[in-house]
N, C-alpha and C positions, 0 to 999 in steps of 0.2 A: 354512447360508449358500447363497444363490442365486447360485452362480458363474457360471452361463450368463447370466443377466440382467445381472450385474455387468460381465461380459466384453463383452456386446453394447453397453452404454452406453459402456464404456471404449473399444471399438472406434470408435464414433461420434465421441468426442472425439479420437482419434488421427487419423481422417480429417479432421476439422475443423482440427486443427493443421497437417495437411499443406496443406490449402486456404489456411490463413492465411499459411503460409511462401511461398506464390506471390507476396505483395506484396513482401517484401525481395528476392526472385529478380528481379522486375521491375525494382526499384530498381537492382540490380546490372547489369542488362542496359542500362538507360537511361544510367547513368553510364559504361558501357563498361569495367567492371571486368575483371580477368583471369578466365579460365575457372574458375580454382581457387576464386574466390569465388562463382560461379554454382553450381559443383559442390558447394560447401559447404552449399547449400540443396536441390540436386537429390537428394543421397543421403539425408538425413532425410525428405524428401517421399516418395520411393519407399518407404523402410522403414516410415514411418507408414502409408502407403496399403496396403501389403500386409498388414502386421499387423493393421491396423484391419479390413481386409476379411475376413481369416480369423477374426477374433473375431465376425463377424457371422453365420457359418455355423451354429454350434449353436443349436438351438431350445429355448429354456427352457420348462420345464413351467409354471413360475410367474413371471409378469411383474412382480408386486408386490414391492416392497422394504420390509423392516422398518427401523426407525430406525437400529439399529446398522450394517445394511448400507448404508444411505444415507450415514452418517458415514464408514465405511471407504471407500466408493466415492469420495467427494470427496477424501479425502487421498491415495488411490492415484492418482487422475487428475492431481493437482498434481505429484506425484513423477514420474510417467511423462512429463508434458509437459516437465518440467524436464530429465530424462534426455535426451529427444530434442531438446529446444530448445537444449541446450548444444553440440550437434554442429557447427552452423555456425561457432561461434567457433573450435573446434579445427581443422577442415579449412581454414578461411581463413587460419589462422595468426595471427589478431588476438589470440587468447587460447589458446596452444598447450597449457596445462596444463588437463586435463579437469576437475579439481577447481575451479580457478579459473573455468572456463566455467560449471560448475553453479551456483557461487555468484553469478555475474553474472546468469544467466537466471532463477534463483530470486528474486533481488533485483528482476528486472523483473516476473515474473508476480505476486509478492506485493505489488507496488507500493512496495518498499522504497527502492530508489535507491541502496543502498550499492554501491560499485564497488571492483574490484581493479586498474582500469586507472590507470596513473600518468601517461600522456601520451595525452590524448584525441585529439590531432591526428594520430596514426599510425593510427587506426582507420578502416576503409573506410566508405563511405556505406551500403552495404547492411547491415553489422553495426550502425551507428549506427541505422538505421531499425528493424532487428529488436529490438534492446534497448529502444528507445522505444516501439515498437509493442506489445511485451509488457506495458507498463504498462496500455495502453488495454485489452488483452484480459483482463487479470487485474483490473482495476478494478472492473467490475460483476460479474465472476464467470463463468467459462466455462461452468459447469454451468447457470447462470441462462440463459445464451444457448441452450443446447441444450433447455432446457425449452420454447422457443418452437416447436420443430419436432417433439418426440416427442409420441406421442398421450397425451392426458390419461386418468388412471385415477381411479377413485373410492375408491382404497384408501389414499390419502395418501402415495404414493410421492414424488410431485413435491414436496410440502411438506417431507418429510424431507430431500430434497436441498437445497431453499431454506434451511432451517434450518441445515443443516451448513455451507453456504457463505456465507451473508449475515451481516453483522456486526450485533451488538446483542443485548440480552437477550430482546427480544420480536420475533419475526418472523412476519409474516401477509400475507395477500393484500389488495390494495387493491380488487380486483374479485372477482366470485364465482369466476371461472375462473383457475387458476394459469397456464395458458398466456397468457391475456390480460394477466395481471399482468406476466409476463416481457416481453411485447412492449411494453407501456406504458413500463416502466422503461428498456428499451433505446431506445425511440424518443426519450425525453427525454434519455438519455445521448448518443445520436447527434446530436440536434439542438443541444445545448449544445456538443458538439464542433465541429460545422460553424460554428456561430456564433462561437466563439472564433478559429477559423482566419481567418475572413473579417475580423474586427476587427484581428487581428494583421497581416494583409496591408495594413492602411490605413496603417501606420507605415513610415517610410523604412527601407530595408535597413540591416543592420549594416555599418559601414565595413570594407571588405576582403572582405565576403561578399555583394556586391550580386546575384549570381546564384543565390543560394541562399535568398531570402526565403521562397518558398513551403515549400521543404523544412524550413527551421528553424522556420517557423510551425507546421508540422504536427507536428515532433517536440516542440516546446514544448507544443502542446495535448495531445499523448498523455500527457506527463508530468503536466500540470494535471488532465486529465480523471481519469486513474487515481490521482491524488495520489501519484505515483510518484517522479519528481525525478531521473531520470538526466540528468547534465550532458553535453552533446554539444559544448560549446565550452569552451575554457579559462576557469576561473572561474565555471562553471555559467551563470547568467543575467547575469552581470556586464556583458557586452558588448552586451546588448539596451539599446535606447533607453529613457529614463524612461517614455514612453508605453506601451511594450510591458510594462514591469515593473509599472505600475499596472493594466493590462489583466489580466495574469496574476494579480496579487494579488487582484483582485475575483473572477476566476472561481475561484481557489482557494478562496475563501470560500464561493462558491456550490456548488462540488463537495462541500464539507463539510456541506452540509444534506442532510437525509433526503430522498431522491428521492420518496417518497410524498407529501411535502408540495407538491412541484411539480405533482403530479397534482391535489391539492386545489385549488391555484390555477388550474389549467386549467379545471376545472369549476366555478369561481366561489366556492369556500368559503375565501375569504381569511381571514375571521375565525377559522375553525378553526386556521389556520396560526399566527396571532398568539396563540392561546390555548395553543399547545403549550409546555409547560414546558421541555422540552429545546431548542426553538428560542430561546426567550428566555434560557436559560442560555448557550446557545452565543454569542449576540451580546454578552451582558453581559461574559462572560469575555474574549471576543475584543477588545472596545473597551477594557476595562480593561487588558489586556495590552498593547496598542498604546500607551495612554497612559503606562504604567509604563516601557516600553522607551524610548519617545520622550523622557520627562523624564530618564531615566537617561543617554541619548545627549547631550542638551542640556547637561548638566552637564560633559561631557567632549568635546563635538563639535569644540573647537578642537584639542586634543591628537590626536584621531582623524583630523581633517581633513575633517569633513562640513560642508556648509552645513546651514542649518535645514531646507531642502526635502529634502536628501539624508538627513538624519536621520529625518524623517517617513517618506520613502519606504522606507528600509531597515527601519524599525520596522514599518510596514505589511506589506511583503513578507515579512519574516522571521517575524512572528507568524503570518501567514496560512499560510506554508509549513510551519512546525513544528506548528502546531495542527491542521492538516489532514494531518500526517504525510507531507507531500510531500518536503521536503528540498532543494528549489531553494535557491539562495543568490544574492544579489546583491553580497554583501561578506563579509569575513572576520568573522563574529560571535564567533570565537574570542578576539578582542582586545577585545570590548566590556566595559564596566564589570560588576562582580559582579551588580548588580541585574538588568541586561538578561539575562545568562547564566542567572541563577537563574530567572527568568520562563520562558525558553525551555525550560530543563530540566523545570519543572513541566508546561508545555504538552505536553512529549514523552510524559508518562504519560496526560494527559487525553484527547488525540485530539479528534475532532470528533463529530458526531451519528451515532447508529446508523442504519443504512440508507443512509449515504453511501458514498463509496469510499475513505474515510479509515481509518486504523488506530488504535491506541492502545486504552485501556480503554473509551472512549466516555462521553460526557457523560451519557447516559441512566443508565449504571451508577453514575456519580459521584453523580448526583442521588438515585438509589434508595438508595445506600450511606449518604449523609448523613441521609435521611429514616429509613432503617432504624436507624441508630445513635441518632437522636433517639428513636425508639419504644422502643429497648432501654434507654436511659437513664431514660425516663419510667417504665417498667416496674420499674426497680429502685427508683425513688423510690416508686412506688405500684403494688404488684402487682396491684391491682384495675383498673388503667387499661386501657381498652378502645380500641385504636388506631383512629383514623378517618382515618389518612393516605391521601392519594390521590396517584396519578401519572398525568398526562395525563387528568384528569377521572374516573379509575376507581380504585376501591379498591385500595390496594398490598397484594397477598396476601403472606402469610408465606413461601410457596414462592418467590415472586419475589425477596424480599429475601434468603433464604438462598442462592438460586442466584447472586445478585450477589456476596454475600460469598465464596462458594465460588470464583467466578471470580477475584476479585481476590487471594484467597489463593493460588490456583494460580498466577496470573500473577507474583506476587512471589516464590514459592518457585522457579519456573523461572528467574526473573531472578537469583536468588542462586546457583543451580546453574550457569548459563551464565558468570557473573563468576568463580566458582571454577574452572571448566574453563579459562577464558582466562588465568588467573594462572599455569598451567603453561607458557605460551608463552615461548620464549627471548627474544622481543623485549621482554619487560618490563624496565624499568630502563634501556633503551637511549635515546640521544638521537636525536630525529627533527627534520629540518630542514624547515620549512614555508615555502613561497614564495607570497605572496598580494598583494592590493592594499594590504595594511598594511605590505609589505615582507618581508624575510626574517628569520626568527627560529627558535629552537630549543626544542622542548619534550621532555620526558621521557615515554616510554611507560610509564605507571603505572596505578594503580588508576582514576583518573578517566577515562582513555582506555578501559579495559575496561568501566568501568561504563556510560559514555555509548554505547559500541559495543553493549553488551548491550540497553540500553533502546531505542537507535535500530533494532536489528534485531527485537526482540520487538514494538515498536510500529509497525514497518514505516515508519521515517522515513528512514533512510539515514545522513547525516552525523551524527557525534557532536560531541565536543570534544576539545581537545588533539591527540593524534597521529591521530585519526580525524575531525578537523574538516572543515569545508566545502572546504579547498583540500588536503586530504590524501586518502588512500585506505586500504583494508583490505589492500593487497598485502603489507604486512610481517608479517602473521600467517602462521604455518605452516599446512600442510594440515589438520592436526587442528582447529585453531581455526576455519579456514574452514568445515569440515564442520559443526562444532558451530553456527556462526552461520547457515549455510545452513538447517539444521533449525529454528533459532530463528525465522527469518523465516517458514518454513512454519507453525510453531506459532502465531506471532502473527496471520498473515493468516486462518487457519481458526479462530482463537480457541480453541485448545487441544484441546477435546473430540474433534473428528475425528481428530487425530493420536494422542491417547491410545487411542481406540477401535480405530484400525488396528493399533497395536502391542500391543494387550491379548490375552492368551492366550484368554480367554473369548470374544472375538469369533469366532475361528476354531475353537473347540472344538465338536465335534459333539454335538448334544443329542437 
């Protein structure tokens, strides 16, 4: 294990996190918050800077990284960023419990959006900014950002880091140089972020928050870009005007697209984008889901209290939000008809496209799994059958199919383990009162709450159903359950393998 090289890159990440914390520190100064809130960022900035600098001192004999080292490094980086990123919540007093603070910032970096905050109106502006900004930081991947600046090697080290942090079954470069690939991806990401902020600023301000239009547009964009979904107002996105809700829904759909396809569009290869199987599957499933939810709501819209336009807008927004694993909400979908709830639950597993900022299993894996199952069935019927199955115009290799089946198996196994661990929580069986736009009602914290919480954290969505629905929080879980869900979010964001590699004995065994 190349500890010095690992430490050197980790040190760079820590210095970068210190620099990124200057943004919420500036927000705290601008809004004239008490010095304790500024100190909440000054302390971790100094700690990160000092430790990061010390890690730069040792000179590694070997700069290259093997694949297991790349995977272990990525998981370590996300854990270290969380441990330091939680400090501002505690020092400011907004989330005094350190375990709660780690849950909150891990939810931010992994773009999950699950929260332990019960009253968002009590949170300071600098903390609101930090937790939303963490979505944007984690959306594209912190190590992908670092690859822009570190020297490129010929040993594949950069590719190992990209594979470990980027979502999807197949990860590759869009141009010959890894550094240039990272730059292109981040320029597209930044460009879309700026564009959404500008469009949201065209809408009229939220009533009662007229002086905060730019601030809220920025936070909403951070959540959309990273497909994170931290609510920073009561009711998540409910208070935003219909225009802004439509804009956010459209951008959520766009952020769910593989960013490599945007590069193809920019260089004029639009037909290649339209030929993408995953791209076509994404929009077919998206449009079908919107239609099913809309029809479901139309049959009940009078009892729910929606107009036809509201039913369509909520259908569009919630399907886009859940499928891209964002978790923003414009209404309480907890009280929707069973068909609509079932569609949203299925989408929680699917996720959006590989290479996007979304979580979930990813549609590319779903498509490959379906094709792989078809091949296996054909072989059972005819052992002499020679597969000619293709994915994205290329032959679908048996190794790729096996990798996808292995990932889905591990995903479901981890999901079952998390549900089992949550069943030990004393909150199970207790009544929970929910206050939403649908009124006040009581739900029992039971299996479906734990099941949806587990899926929501493993797929990096955020809100689940029943006691952890869009108008509830994860605050009622005890510390053990919150730690379990914190690691579940990390496993989901890094797609299992890097975390397993980090905690494997063989990774650290001397050979």
